[in-house]
Structures are given as C-alpha cells and as structure tokens.
Jmol script that loads the backbone (N, CA, C; Angstrom):
load data "model"
ATOM      1  N   ASP A   1      -4.695  11.707  -2.411  1.00  0.00           N
ATOM      2  CA  ASP A   1      -6.055  11.451  -2.732  1.00  0.00           C
ATOM      3  C   ASP A   1      -6.873  10.994  -1.515  1.00  0.00           C
ATOM      4  N   PHE A   2      -7.902  11.606  -1.161  1.00  0.00           N
ATOM      5  CA  PHE A   2      -8.730  11.185  -0.075  1.00  0.00           C
ATOM      6  C   PHE A   2      -9.687  10.117  -0.488  1.00  0.00           C
ATOM      7  N   LYS A   3      -9.688   8.999   0.242  1.00  0.00           N
ATOM      8  CA  LYS A   3     -10.634   7.869  -0.072  1.00  0.00           C
ATOM      9  C   LYS A   3     -11.561   7.724   1.129  1.00  0.00           C
ATOM     10  N   MET A   4     -12.785   7.547   0.807  1.00  0.00           N
ATOM     11  CA  MET A   4     -13.774   7.285   1.891  1.00  0.00           C
ATOM     12  C   MET A   4     -13.524   5.949   2.542  1.00  0.00           C
ATOM     13  N   PRO A   5     -13.583   5.874   3.862  1.00  0.00           N
ATOM     14  CA  PRO A   5     -13.349   4.585   4.491  1.00  0.00           C
ATOM     15  C   PRO A   5     -14.486   3.577   4.110  1.00  0.00           C
ATOM     16  N   PRO A   6     -14.207   2.347   4.197  1.00  0.00           N
ATOM     17  CA  PRO A   6     -15.309   1.405   3.856  1.00  0.00           C
ATOM     18  C   PRO A   6     -16.417   1.437   4.900  1.00  0.00           C
ATOM     19  N   PRO A   7     -17.606   1.112   4.482  1.00  0.00           N
ATOM     20  CA  PRO A   7     -18.764   1.156   5.449  1.00  0.00           C
ATOM     21  C   PRO A   7     -18.507   0.178   6.615  1.00  0.00           C
ATOM     22  N   SER A   8     -19.048   0.499   7.736  1.00  0.00           N
ATOM     23  CA  SER A   8     -18.864  -0.345   8.923  1.00  0.00           C
ATOM     24  C   SER A   8     -19.194  -1.781   8.641  1.00  0.00           C
ATOM     25  N   GLY A   9     -18.270  -2.677   8.822  1.00  0.00           N
ATOM     26  CA  GLY A   9     -18.487  -4.059   8.624  1.00  0.00           C
ATOM     27  C   GLY A   9     -18.208  -4.510   7.195  1.00  0.00           C
ATOM     28  N   GLY A  10     -18.002  -3.467   6.326  1.00  0.00           N
ATOM     29  CA  GLY A  10     -17.754  -3.803   4.912  1.00  0.00           C
ATOM     30  C   GLY A  10     -16.368  -4.310   4.672  1.00  0.00           C
ATOM     31  N   MET A  11     -16.098  -4.922   3.542  1.00  0.00           N
ATOM     32  CA  MET A  11     -14.795  -5.443   3.163  1.00  0.00           C
ATOM     33  C   MET A  11     -13.741  -4.330   3.258  1.00  0.00           C
ATOM     34  N   GLY A  12     -12.745  -4.556   4.035  1.00  0.00           N
ATOM     35  CA  GLY A  12     -11.673  -3.514   4.224  1.00  0.00           C
ATOM     36  C   GLY A  12     -11.863  -2.718   5.494  1.00  0.00           C
ATOM     37  N   SER A  13     -12.901  -2.912   6.283  1.00  0.00           N
ATOM     38  CA  SER A  13     -13.131  -2.210   7.461  1.00  0.00           C
ATOM     39  C   SER A  13     -12.356  -2.915   8.629  1.00  0.00           C
ATOM     40  N   GLU A  14     -12.316  -2.299   9.813  1.00  0.00           N
ATOM     41  CA  GLU A  14     -11.649  -2.892  10.960  1.00  0.00           C
ATOM     42  C   GLU A  14     -12.182  -4.242  11.331  1.00  0.00           C
ATOM     43  N   THR A  15     -13.464  -4.425  11.213  1.00  0.00           N
ATOM     44  CA  THR A  15     -14.076  -5.732  11.602  1.00  0.00           C
ATOM     45  C   THR A  15     -14.037  -6.717  10.440  1.00  0.00           C
ATOM     46  N   ASN A  16     -13.774  -6.279   9.247  1.00  0.00           N
ATOM     47  CA  ASN A  16     -13.717  -7.206   8.086  1.00  0.00           C
ATOM     48  C   ASN A  16     -12.527  -6.823   7.219  1.00  0.00           C
ATOM     49  N   PRO A  17     -11.298  -6.994   7.701  1.00  0.00           N
ATOM     50  CA  PRO A  17     -10.133  -6.484   6.989  1.00  0.00           C
ATOM     51  C   PRO A  17      -9.845  -7.322   5.715  1.00  0.00           C
ATOM     52  N   LEU A  18      -9.225  -6.667   4.787  1.00  0.00           N
ATOM     53  CA  LEU A  18      -8.711  -7.397   3.562  1.00  0.00           C
ATOM     54  C   LEU A  18      -7.558  -8.298   3.987  1.00  0.00           C
ATOM     55  N   LYS A  19      -7.442  -9.423   3.403  1.00  0.00           N
ATOM     56  CA  LYS A  19      -6.387 -10.366   3.726  1.00  0.00           C
ATOM     57  C   LYS A  19      -5.197 -10.181   2.746  1.00  0.00           C
ATOM     58  N   PHE A  20      -4.033  -9.991   3.301  1.00  0.00           N
ATOM     59  CA  PHE A  20      -2.845  -9.879   2.455  1.00  0.00           C
ATOM     60  C   PHE A  20      -2.331 -11.263   2.209  1.00  0.00           C
ATOM     61  N   MET A  21      -2.162 -11.575   0.911  1.00  0.00           N
ATOM     62  CA  MET A  21      -1.712 -12.907   0.501  1.00  0.00           C
ATOM     63  C   MET A  21      -2.526 -14.029   1.153  1.00  0.00           C
ATOM     64  N   ASP A  22      -3.854 -13.780   1.280  1.00  0.00           N
ATOM     65  CA  ASP A  22      -4.784 -14.754   1.758  1.00  0.00           C
ATOM     66  C   ASP A  22      -4.454 -15.224   3.238  1.00  0.00           C
ATOM     67  N   GLN A  23      -3.808 -14.374   4.003  1.00  0.00           N
ATOM     68  CA  GLN A  23      -3.475 -14.713   5.339  1.00  0.00           C
ATOM     69  C   GLN A  23      -4.607 -14.266   6.288  1.00  0.00           C
ATOM     70  N   ASP A  24      -4.976 -15.048   7.231  1.00  0.00           N
ATOM     71  CA  ASP A  24      -6.037 -14.702   8.197  1.00  0.00           C
ATOM     72  C   ASP A  24      -5.404 -14.503   9.534  1.00  0.00           C
ATOM     73  N   TYR A  25      -5.441 -13.243   9.988  1.00  0.00           N
ATOM     74  CA  TYR A  25      -4.794 -12.874  11.292  1.00  0.00           C
ATOM     75  C   TYR A  25      -5.321 -13.727  12.411  1.00  0.00           C
ATOM     76  N   ASN A  26      -6.650 -13.815  12.496  1.00  0.00           N
ATOM     77  CA  ASN A  26      -7.223 -14.542  13.648  1.00  0.00           C
ATOM     78  C   ASN A  26      -6.853 -16.023  13.634  1.00  0.00           C
ATOM     79  N   PHE A  27      -6.825 -16.596  12.448  1.00  0.00           N
ATOM     80  CA  PHE A  27      -6.386 -18.051  12.354  1.00  0.00           C
ATOM     81  C   PHE A  27      -4.939 -18.158  12.763  1.00  0.00           C
ATOM     82  N   LEU A  28      -4.114 -17.268  12.300  1.00  0.00           N
ATOM     83  CA  LEU A  28      -2.680 -17.342  12.661  1.00  0.00           C
ATOM     84  C   LEU A  28      -2.474 -17.142  14.175  1.00  0.00           C
ATOM     85  N   GLN A  29      -3.173 -16.168  14.702  1.00  0.00           N
ATOM     86  CA  GLN A  29      -3.055 -15.901  16.133  1.00  0.00           C
ATOM     87  C   GLN A  29      -3.528 -17.112  16.937  1.00  0.00           C
ATOM     88  N   ASP A  30      -4.689 -17.729  16.591  1.00  0.00           N
ATOM     89  CA  ASP A  30      -5.133 -18.921  17.252  1.00  0.00           C
ATOM     90  C   ASP A  30      -4.132 -20.038  17.180  1.00  0.00           C
ATOM     91  N   TYR A  31      -3.596 -20.266  15.988  1.00  0.00           N
ATOM     92  CA  TYR A  31      -2.626 -21.345  15.689  1.00  0.00           C
ATOM     93  C   TYR A  31      -1.368 -21.193  16.610  1.00  0.00           C
ATOM     94  N   TYR A  32      -0.821 -19.957  16.617  1.00  0.00           N
ATOM     95  CA  TYR A  32       0.420 -19.815  17.442  1.00  0.00           C
ATOM     96  C   TYR A  32       0.131 -19.874  18.952  1.00  0.00           C
ATOM     97  N   LEU A  33      -1.023 -19.419  19.389  1.00  0.00           N
ATOM     98  CA  LEU A  33      -1.366 -19.525  20.757  1.00  0.00           C
ATOM     99  C   LEU A  33      -1.600 -20.966  21.170  1.00  0.00           C
ATOM    100  N   LYS A  34      -2.322 -21.722  20.375  1.00  0.00           N
ATOM    101  CA  LYS A  34      -2.650 -23.159  20.683  1.00  0.00           C
ATOM    102  C   LYS A  34      -1.414 -23.990  20.659  1.00  0.00           C
ATOM    103  N   THR A  35      -0.519 -23.743  19.689  1.00  0.00           N
ATOM    104  CA  THR A  35       0.681 -24.587  19.584  1.00  0.00           C
ATOM    105  C   THR A  35       1.843 -24.057  20.417  1.00  0.00           C
ATOM    106  N   ARG A  36       1.607 -22.958  21.119  1.00  0.00           N
ATOM    107  CA  ARG A  36       2.595 -22.328  22.011  1.00  0.00           C
ATOM    108  C   ARG A  36       3.961 -22.084  21.278  1.00  0.00           C
ATOM    109  N   GLN A  37       3.789 -21.655  20.000  1.00  0.00           N
ATOM    110  CA  GLN A  37       4.955 -21.243  19.237  1.00  0.00           C
ATOM    111  C   GLN A  37       5.012 -19.735  19.137  1.00  0.00           C
ATOM    112  N   ARG A  38       6.200 -19.254  18.853  1.00  0.00           N
ATOM    113  CA  ARG A  38       6.364 -17.843  18.612  1.00  0.00           C
ATOM    114  C   ARG A  38       6.364 -17.528  17.165  1.00  0.00           C
ATOM    115  N   PHE A  39       5.721 -16.454  16.784  1.00  0.00           N
ATOM    116  CA  PHE A  39       5.838 -15.990  15.451  1.00  0.00           C
ATOM    117  C   PHE A  39       7.179 -15.367  15.238  1.00  0.00           C
ATOM    118  N   VAL A  40       7.934 -15.710  14.227  1.00  0.00           N
ATOM    119  CA  VAL A  40       9.216 -15.214  13.947  1.00  0.00           C
ATOM    120  C   VAL A  40       9.138 -14.239  12.865  1.00  0.00           C
ATOM    121  N   GLU A  41       9.591 -13.024  13.069  1.00  0.00           N
ATOM    122  CA  GLU A  41       9.659 -11.951  12.083  1.00  0.00           C
ATOM    123  C   GLU A  41      11.017 -11.926  11.513  1.00  0.00           C
ATOM    124  N   PHE A  42      11.154 -12.128  10.226  1.00  0.00           N
ATOM    125  CA  PHE A  42      12.537 -12.072   9.580  1.00  0.00           C
ATOM    126  C   PHE A  42      12.694 -10.615   9.058  1.00  0.00           C
ATOM    127  N   PHE A  43      13.824 -10.065   9.442  1.00  0.00           N
ATOM    128  CA  PHE A  43      14.110  -8.671   9.074  1.00  0.00           C
ATOM    129  C   PHE A  43      15.538  -8.604   8.516  1.00  0.00           C
ATOM    130  N   PRO A  44      15.742  -8.026   7.391  1.00  0.00           N
ATOM    131  CA  PRO A  44      14.691  -7.413   6.542  1.00  0.00           C
ATOM    132  C   PRO A  44      13.927  -8.559   5.830  1.00  0.00           C
ATOM    133  N   PRO A  45      12.689  -8.291   5.512  1.00  0.00           N
ATOM    134  CA  PRO A  45      11.892  -9.238   4.768  1.00  0.00           C
ATOM    135  C   PRO A  45      12.412  -9.455   3.330  1.00  0.00           C
ATOM    136  N   ASP A  46      11.995 -10.559   2.761  1.00  0.00           N
ATOM    137  CA  ASP A  46      12.367 -10.782   1.395  1.00  0.00           C
ATOM    138  C   ASP A  46      11.345 -10.200   0.458  1.00  0.00           C
ATOM    139  N   PRO A  47      11.570 -10.168  -0.844  1.00  0.00           N
ATOM    140  CA  PRO A  47      10.610  -9.619  -1.803  1.00  0.00           C
ATOM    141  C   PRO A  47       9.196 -10.246  -1.710  1.00  0.00           C
ATOM    142  N   HIS A  48       9.164 -11.482  -1.240  1.00  0.00           N
ATOM    143  CA  HIS A  48       7.873 -12.165  -1.110  1.00  0.00           C
ATOM    144  C   HIS A  48       6.938 -11.450  -0.102  1.00  0.00           C
ATOM    145  N   SER A  49       7.525 -10.725   0.879  1.00  0.00           N
ATOM    146  CA  SER A  49       6.828 -10.020   1.882  1.00  0.00           C
ATOM    147  C   SER A  49       5.907  -8.926   1.282  1.00  0.00           C
ATOM    148  N   ILE A  50       6.364  -8.317   0.232  1.00  0.00           N
ATOM    149  CA  ILE A  50       5.601  -7.251  -0.400  1.00  0.00           C
ATOM    150  C   ILE A  50       4.430  -7.787  -1.191  1.00  0.00           C
ATOM    151  N   GLY A  51       4.570  -8.914  -1.778  1.00  0.00           N
ATOM    152  CA  GLY A  51       3.485  -9.560  -2.576  1.00  0.00           C
ATOM    153  C   GLY A  51       3.957  -9.612  -4.036  1.00  0.00           C
ATOM    154  N   LYS A  52       3.896 -10.765  -4.611  1.00  0.00           N
ATOM    155  CA  LYS A  52       4.342 -11.045  -5.986  1.00  0.00           C
ATOM    156  C   LYS A  52       3.537 -10.191  -6.940  1.00  0.00           C
ATOM    157  N   GLY A  53       4.325  -9.508  -7.788  1.00  0.00           N
ATOM    158  CA  GLY A  53       3.670  -8.696  -8.901  1.00  0.00           C
ATOM    159  C   GLY A  53       3.114  -7.347  -8.450  1.00  0.00           C
ATOM    160  N   LEU A  54       3.235  -6.966  -7.216  1.00  0.00           N
ATOM    161  CA  LEU A  54       2.659  -5.668  -6.794  1.00  0.00           C
ATOM    162  C   LEU A  54       3.571  -4.531  -7.159  1.00  0.00           C
ATOM    163  N   LEU A  55       4.865  -4.763  -7.291  1.00  0.00           N
ATOM    164  CA  LEU A  55       5.775  -3.717  -7.758  1.00  0.00           C
ATOM    165  C   LEU A  55       6.545  -4.211  -8.964  1.00  0.00           C
ATOM    166  N   GLU A  56       6.881  -3.226  -9.839  1.00  0.00           N
ATOM    167  CA  GLU A  56       7.713  -3.550 -10.989  1.00  0.00           C
ATOM    168  C   GLU A  56       9.142  -3.891 -10.466  1.00  0.00           C
ATOM    169  N   PRO A  57       9.883  -4.666 -11.210  1.00  0.00           N
ATOM    170  CA  PRO A  57      11.210  -5.091 -10.749  1.00  0.00           C
ATOM    171  C   PRO A  57      12.120  -3.899 -10.437  1.00  0.00           C
ATOM    172  N   ASP A  58      12.010  -2.762 -11.248  1.00  0.00           N
ATOM    173  CA  ASP A  58      12.843  -1.644 -10.960  1.00  0.00           C
ATOM    174  C   ASP A  58      12.488  -0.983  -9.661  1.00  0.00           C
ATOM    175  N   ASP A  59      11.162  -0.886  -9.351  1.00  0.00           N
ATOM    176  CA  ASP A  59      10.701  -0.311  -8.080  1.00  0.00           C
ATOM    177  C   ASP A  59      11.085  -1.261  -6.939  1.00  0.00           C
ATOM    178  N   MET A  60      10.953  -2.553  -7.103  1.00  0.00           N
ATOM    179  CA  MET A  60      11.307  -3.496  -6.093  1.00  0.00           C
ATOM    180  C   MET A  60      12.821  -3.383  -5.739  1.00  0.00           C
ATOM    181  N   ALA A  61      13.675  -3.127  -6.704  1.00  0.00           N
ATOM    182  CA  ALA A  61      15.056  -2.987  -6.415  1.00  0.00           C
ATOM    183  C   ALA A  61      15.417  -1.797  -5.576  1.00  0.00           C
ATOM    184  N   ARG A  62      14.486  -0.791  -5.537  1.00  0.00           N
ATOM    185  CA  ARG A  62      14.735   0.430  -4.783  1.00  0.00           C
ATOM    186  C   ARG A  62      14.160   0.338  -3.376  1.00  0.00           C
ATOM    187  N   VAL A  63      13.390  -0.750  -3.025  1.00  0.00           N
ATOM    188  CA  VAL A  63      12.814  -0.796  -1.721  1.00  0.00           C
ATOM    189  C   VAL A  63      13.884  -0.928  -0.660  1.00  0.00           C
ATOM    190  N   GLU A  64      13.754  -0.092   0.394  1.00  0.00           N
ATOM    191  CA  GLU A  64      14.689  -0.106   1.493  1.00  0.00           C
ATOM    192  C   GLU A  64      13.900  -0.291   2.762  1.00  0.00           C
ATOM    193  N   TRP A  65      14.212  -1.348   3.526  1.00  0.00           N
ATOM    194  CA  TRP A  65      13.509  -1.690   4.724  1.00  0.00           C
ATOM    195  C   TRP A  65      14.223  -1.023   5.919  1.00  0.00           C
ATOM    196  N   ILE A  66      13.467  -0.290   6.743  1.00  0.00           N
ATOM    197  CA  ILE A  66      14.072   0.488   7.843  1.00  0.00           C
ATOM    198  C   ILE A  66      13.253   0.335   9.101  1.00  0.00           C
ATOM    199  N   ARG A  67      13.890   0.058  10.130  1.00  0.00           N
ATOM    200  CA  ARG A  67      13.114   0.019  11.445  1.00  0.00           C
ATOM    201  C   ARG A  67      12.729   1.426  11.852  1.00  0.00           C
ATOM    202  N   PRO A  68      11.537   1.635  12.492  1.00  0.00           N
ATOM    203  CA  PRO A  68      11.043   2.957  12.844  1.00  0.00           C
ATOM    204  C   PRO A  68      12.070   3.680  13.756  1.00  0.00           C
ATOM    205  N   THR A  69      12.753   3.008  14.623  1.00  0.00           N
ATOM    206  CA  THR A  69      13.728   3.710  15.503  1.00  0.00           C
ATOM    207  C   THR A  69      14.944   4.243  14.748  1.00  0.00           C
ATOM    208  N   VAL A  70      15.205   3.703  13.623  1.00  0.00           N
ATOM    209  CA  VAL A  70      16.295   4.179  12.798  1.00  0.00           C
ATOM    210  C   VAL A  70      15.773   5.441  11.992  1.00  0.00           C
ATOM    211  N   LEU A  71      14.558   5.338  11.485  1.00  0.00           N
ATOM    212  CA  LEU A  71      13.982   6.395  10.657  1.00  0.00           C
ATOM    213  C   LEU A  71      13.605   7.636  11.533  1.00  0.00           C
ATOM    214  N   TYR A  72      13.083   7.404  12.678  1.00  0.00           N
ATOM    215  CA  TYR A  72      12.694   8.489  13.610  1.00  0.00           C
ATOM    216  C   TYR A  72      13.237   8.213  14.978  1.00  0.00           C
ATOM    217  N   SER A  73      14.336   8.969  15.315  1.00  0.00           N
ATOM    218  CA  SER A  73      14.976   8.748  16.554  1.00  0.00           C
ATOM    219  C   SER A  73      14.127   9.212  17.756  1.00  0.00           C
ATOM    220  N   ASN A  74      13.220  10.120  17.564  1.00  0.00           N
ATOM    221  CA  ASN A  74      12.381  10.600  18.646  1.00  0.00           C
ATOM    222  C   ASN A  74      10.914  10.124  18.506  1.00  0.00           C
ATOM    223  N   LEU A  75      10.758   8.845  18.102  1.00  0.00           N
ATOM    224  CA  LEU A  75       9.482   8.268  17.892  1.00  0.00           C
ATOM    225  C   LEU A  75       8.734   8.226  19.219  1.00  0.00           C
ATOM    226  N   ALA A  76       7.434   8.371  19.202  1.00  0.00           N
ATOM    227  CA  ALA A  76       6.657   8.265  20.400  1.00  0.00           C
ATOM    228  C   ALA A  76       6.874   7.003  21.132  1.00  0.00           C
ATOM    229  N   GLU A  77       6.771   7.077  22.475  1.00  0.00           N
ATOM    230  CA  GLU A  77       7.050   5.899  23.284  1.00  0.00           C
ATOM    231  C   GLU A  77       5.698   5.308  23.767  1.00  0.00           C
ATOM    232  N   PHE A  78       5.635   4.006  23.884  1.00  0.00           N
ATOM    233  CA  PHE A  78       4.422   3.330  24.319  1.00  0.00           C
ATOM    234  C   PHE A  78       4.099   3.629  25.800  1.00  0.00           C
ATOM    235  N   ILE A  79       5.139   3.400  26.643  1.00  0.00           N
ATOM    236  CA  ILE A  79       4.974   3.639  28.038  1.00  0.00           C
ATOM    237  C   ILE A  79       6.163   4.523  28.524  1.00  0.00           C
ATOM    238  N   VAL A  80       5.871   5.590  29.203  1.00  0.00           N
ATOM    239  CA  VAL A  80       6.938   6.396  29.769  1.00  0.00           C
ATOM    240  C   VAL A  80       6.848   6.458  31.279  1.00  0.00           C
ATOM    241  N   LYS A  81       7.895   6.051  31.947  1.00  0.00           N
ATOM    242  CA  LYS A  81       8.027   6.015  33.404  1.00  0.00           C
ATOM    243  C   LYS A  81       6.975   5.093  34.076  1.00  0.00           C
ATOM    244  N   THR A  82       5.716   5.423  34.012  1.00  0.00           N
ATOM    245  CA  THR A  82       4.685   4.643  34.673  1.00  0.00           C
ATOM    246  C   THR A  82       3.620   4.192  33.637  1.00  0.00           C
ATOM    247  N   VAL A  83       2.882   3.159  34.002  1.00  0.00           N
ATOM    248  CA  VAL A  83       1.830   2.733  33.120  1.00  0.00           C
ATOM    249  C   VAL A  83       0.556   3.441  33.456  1.00  0.00           C
ATOM    250  N   SER A  84      -0.149   3.878  32.410  1.00  0.00           N
ATOM    251  CA  SER A  84      -1.418   4.604  32.545  1.00  0.00           C
ATOM    252  C   SER A  84      -2.491   3.955  31.710  1.00  0.00           C
ATOM    253  N   ARG A  85      -3.732   4.101  32.085  1.00  0.00           N
ATOM    254  CA  ARG A  85      -4.779   3.593  31.204  1.00  0.00           C
ATOM    255  C   ARG A  85      -4.789   4.214  29.859  1.00  0.00           C
ATOM    256  N   PHE A  86      -4.223   5.380  29.739  1.00  0.00           N
ATOM    257  CA  PHE A  86      -4.170   6.115  28.478  1.00  0.00           C
ATOM    258  C   PHE A  86      -3.156   5.547  27.523  1.00  0.00           C
ATOM    259  N   ASP A  87      -2.193   4.753  28.061  1.00  0.00           N
ATOM    260  CA  ASP A  87      -1.142   4.102  27.203  1.00  0.00           C
ATOM    261  C   ASP A  87      -1.756   3.185  26.230  1.00  0.00           C
ATOM    262  N   TYR A  88      -2.892   2.605  26.604  1.00  0.00           N
ATOM    263  CA  TYR A  88      -3.454   1.499  25.792  1.00  0.00           C
ATOM    264  C   TYR A  88      -4.658   1.997  24.950  1.00  0.00           C
ATOM    265  N   ALA A  89      -5.122   3.182  25.210  1.00  0.00           N
ATOM    266  CA  ALA A  89      -6.348   3.633  24.562  1.00  0.00           C
ATOM    267  C   ALA A  89      -6.022   4.613  23.418  1.00  0.00           C
ATOM    268  N   GLN A  90      -5.224   4.201  22.462  1.00  0.00           N
ATOM    269  CA  GLN A  90      -4.831   5.096  21.377  1.00  0.00           C
ATOM    270  C   GLN A  90      -5.882   5.085  20.273  1.00  0.00           C
ATOM    271  N   GLY A  91      -6.778   4.129  20.247  1.00  0.00           N
ATOM    272  CA  GLY A  91      -7.791   4.140  19.232  1.00  0.00           C
ATOM    273  C   GLY A  91      -7.247   3.861  17.845  1.00  0.00           C
ATOM    274  N   SER A  92      -7.973   4.248  16.800  1.00  0.00           N
ATOM    275  CA  SER A  92      -7.560   4.019  15.442  1.00  0.00           C
ATOM    276  C   SER A  92      -6.834   5.288  14.922  1.00  0.00           C
ATOM    277  N   VAL A  93      -6.644   6.289  15.803  1.00  0.00           N
ATOM    278  CA  VAL A  93      -5.964   7.499  15.387  1.00  0.00           C
ATOM    279  C   VAL A  93      -4.499   7.391  15.806  1.00  0.00           C
ATOM    280  N   GLY A  94      -3.652   7.968  15.095  1.00  0.00           N
ATOM    281  CA  GLY A  94      -2.182   7.945  15.400  1.00  0.00           C
ATOM    282  C   GLY A  94      -1.391   7.634  14.179  1.00  0.00           C
ATOM    283  N   ILE A  95      -0.146   7.254  14.436  1.00  0.00           N
ATOM    284  CA  ILE A  95       0.753   6.940  13.327  1.00  0.00           C
ATOM    285  C   ILE A  95       0.537   5.487  12.927  1.00  0.00           C
ATOM    286  N   PRO A  96      -0.029   5.323  11.696  1.00  0.00           N
ATOM    287  CA  PRO A  96      -0.124   3.881  11.275  1.00  0.00           C
ATOM    288  C   PRO A  96       1.272   3.304  11.145  1.00  0.00           C
ATOM    289  N   GLY A  97       1.407   2.145  11.673  1.00  0.00           N
ATOM    290  CA  GLY A  97       2.731   1.501  11.696  1.00  0.00           C
ATOM    291  C   GLY A  97       3.490   1.647  12.992  1.00  0.00           C
ATOM    292  N   MET A  98       2.952   2.451  13.915  1.00  0.00           N
ATOM    293  CA  MET A  98       3.576   2.523  15.256  1.00  0.00           C
ATOM    294  C   MET A  98       3.675   1.175  15.862  1.00  0.00           C
ATOM    295  N   SER A  99       2.669   0.343  15.705  1.00  0.00           N
ATOM    296  CA  SER A  99       2.673  -0.970  16.267  1.00  0.00           C
ATOM    297  C   SER A  99       3.397  -1.959  15.333  1.00  0.00           C
ATOM    298  N   ASN A 100       3.630  -1.557  14.150  1.00  0.00           N
ATOM    299  CA  ASN A 100       4.309  -2.364  13.183  1.00  0.00           C
ATOM    300  C   ASN A 100       5.831  -2.293  13.382  1.00  0.00           C
ATOM    301  N   PRO A 101       6.484  -3.445  13.400  1.00  0.00           N
ATOM    302  CA  PRO A 101       7.919  -3.429  13.715  1.00  0.00           C
ATOM    303  C   PRO A 101       8.773  -2.873  12.649  1.00  0.00           C
ATOM    304  N   MET A 102       8.245  -2.523  11.513  1.00  0.00           N
ATOM    305  CA  MET A 102       9.078  -2.000  10.471  1.00  0.00           C
ATOM    306  C   MET A 102       8.291  -1.014   9.594  1.00  0.00           C
ATOM    307  N   PHE A 103       9.018  -0.126   8.977  1.00  0.00           N
ATOM    308  CA  PHE A 103       8.414   0.720   7.895  1.00  0.00           C
ATOM    309  C   PHE A 103       9.165   0.308   6.557  1.00  0.00           C
ATOM    310  N   CYS A 104       8.574   0.678   5.517  1.00  0.00           N
ATOM    311  CA  CYS A 104       9.146   0.442   4.219  1.00  0.00           C
ATOM    312  C   CYS A 104       9.040   1.750   3.404  1.00  0.00           C
ATOM    313  N   ARG A 105      10.126   2.095   2.780  1.00  0.00           N
ATOM    314  CA  ARG A 105      10.045   3.257   1.908  1.00  0.00           C
ATOM    315  C   ARG A 105      10.627   2.929   0.567  1.00  0.00           C
ATOM    316  N   VAL A 106      10.151   3.544  -0.466  1.00  0.00           N
ATOM    317  CA  VAL A 106      10.620   3.273  -1.810  1.00  0.00           C
ATOM    318  C   VAL A 106      11.125   4.650  -2.340  1.00  0.00           C
TER     319      VAL A 106
END
end "model"
wireframe off; spacefill off
backbone 0.3
color backbone group
C-alpha cells in the first residue's frame, strides 16, 4: 500500500520524527556526547525493543533478528578503496536500514 509522506515539518517527517517508546534521538545524542559515554547496542534485542503490545505473542515468538551482513552477503559498502564526497551524500533514497545495525524479519 502506498502512503503519502507526511507534509514537510509535519509529525512523522524527517524534521519532526515520531518517537518510538517516547525516546528523543536528539536528547539521547546530546546526553551521550556530554557524558562521554558510549551507547551500547545489545544484540539480539529483547522483546522490549519491538514495543510492548505491538505484536501478538504468536507473532513475537517468530521474530528472528539478523544482522544485514548475514542476510545479504553482497550488501552495498559505505566506502570502497578511497573516500569520496559521494560516499556521504546518499540522501533519503536507498535501502532503509543500511545505516541500521540490524534487520528484523517475521
């Protein structure tokens, strides 16, 4: 199903994203930078990572967490041989989740 993107600046847009589990990315980023702590990603995540009540228990039991490199052995590379200005200018087009350290499939 095709869904129209939210209006520019509207709730759910790039500049006004929806918050998952009431988390604020900018607040978390500032906190970790100011306290000089590293954000630790636990893998595989626990059921809390998906969000309480978002999946039925039967569906939740079928969730399988897989790293992108396991799922796609020939996944696109961020930098190949040398650094280019084009390595960083991917824009909002591309594979969603390429920058995400994990994929999830049910």
